[in-house]
PLY file of the C-alpha trace (Angstrom):
ply
format ascii 1.0
element vertex 90
property float x
property float y
property float z
element edge 89
property int vertex1
property int vertex2
end_header
0.05 0.00 -0.09
1.46 3.35 -1.14
-0.57 6.16 1.27
1.32 8.86 0.67
2.35 11.64 3.75
-0.07 13.60 3.13
-3.11 10.96 3.70
-3.16 9.26 7.42
-3.98 5.94 7.60
-6.16 4.10 10.27
-3.15 2.37 12.52
-6.10 -0.45 13.27
-7.14 -1.57 9.50
-4.56 0.92 7.43
-8.12 2.60 5.38
-7.45 6.30 4.49
-8.70 9.09 6.58
-9.41 11.44 3.90
-11.90 13.11 5.27
-12.11 14.06 9.67
-15.12 12.38 9.94
-13.34 9.28 9.62
-11.20 9.83 12.51
-12.49 7.65 15.50
-13.01 9.25 18.89
-11.40 9.56 22.26
-13.36 9.04 25.48
-13.88 12.85 26.18
-15.24 12.87 22.72
-12.61 14.91 21.00
-11.23 13.03 17.46
-8.11 10.09 17.71
-6.55 11.23 14.14
-4.67 7.36 14.78
-6.95 5.15 14.15
-11.24 5.28 12.20
-14.68 5.27 13.55
-14.84 1.23 13.09
-11.70 0.66 14.42
-11.94 3.08 17.17
-15.17 4.81 19.57
-14.87 6.56 23.20
-11.37 5.60 23.76
-11.30 2.16 22.56
-10.99 -0.07 20.10
-13.96 -1.62 18.38
-13.99 -5.62 18.47
-10.84 -7.25 19.80
-9.69 -8.83 16.97
-5.92 -9.66 16.09
-4.07 -8.94 13.51
-5.25 -11.77 11.33
-8.32 -11.53 12.21
-8.21 -7.61 11.00
-6.12 -8.29 7.83
-9.35 -11.27 7.01
-11.70 -8.86 6.99
-10.09 -6.00 5.55
-8.17 -8.03 2.25
-11.94 -8.89 0.71
-12.43 -5.04 1.13
-9.67 -3.66 0.01
-9.48 -6.51 -3.78
-13.76 -5.56 -4.16
-11.83 -1.73 -3.91
-9.68 -2.64 -6.25
-6.92 -2.18 -4.15
-5.12 -5.31 -4.96
-5.66 -7.95 -7.69
-6.94 -11.14 -5.32
-7.03 -11.97 -1.90
-3.28 -13.83 -2.02
-1.79 -10.15 -3.46
-4.15 -8.31 -0.38
-3.08 -10.86 2.62
0.57 -11.41 1.60
0.71 -7.18 1.44
-1.26 -7.13 4.82
0.75 -9.16 6.52
3.78 -6.92 5.79
2.24 -4.10 6.37
0.38 -4.08 9.43
2.70 -5.00 11.68
4.21 -1.58 10.85
0.67 0.14 12.23
0.83 1.09 16.17
-1.97 -1.11 16.94
-0.22 -4.05 16.14
3.41 -2.87 16.26
4.77 -5.00 19.14
0 1
1 2
2 3
3 4
4 5
5 6
6 7
7 8
8 9
9 10
10 11
11 12
12 13
13 14
14 15
15 16
16 17
17 18
18 19
19 20
20 21
21 22
22 23
23 24
24 25
25 26
26 27
27 28
28 29
29 30
30 31
31 32
32 33
33 34
34 35
35 36
36 37
37 38
38 39
39 40
40 41
41 42
42 43
43 44
44 45
45 46
46 47
47 48
48 49
49 50
50 51
51 52
52 53
53 54
54 55
55 56
56 57
57 58
58 59
59 60
60 61
61 62
62 63
63 64
64 65
65 66
66 67
67 68
68 69
69 70
70 71
71 72
72 73
73 74
74 75
75 76
76 77
77 78
78 79
79 80
80 81
81 82
82 83
83 84
84 85
85 86
86 87
87 88
88 89
């Protein structure tokens, strides 16, 4: 995934955060610029998924959106990319 440095991406699912409406929320209701509304709400992650489960969820969406040609390519790239995201970095 080649995201330009100007586009923020969700540090959980790698979705481009192109609009402030896409930002998740902190406990106090303020916007969290690291995570999207689908991953983070009221200061907590939605769902207790593992990185692999997140990839299994995101891969078909990315294939459907035309980001990847097929599931194998999507999952292979995500397995390299996701460990660099804040939520999954060890």
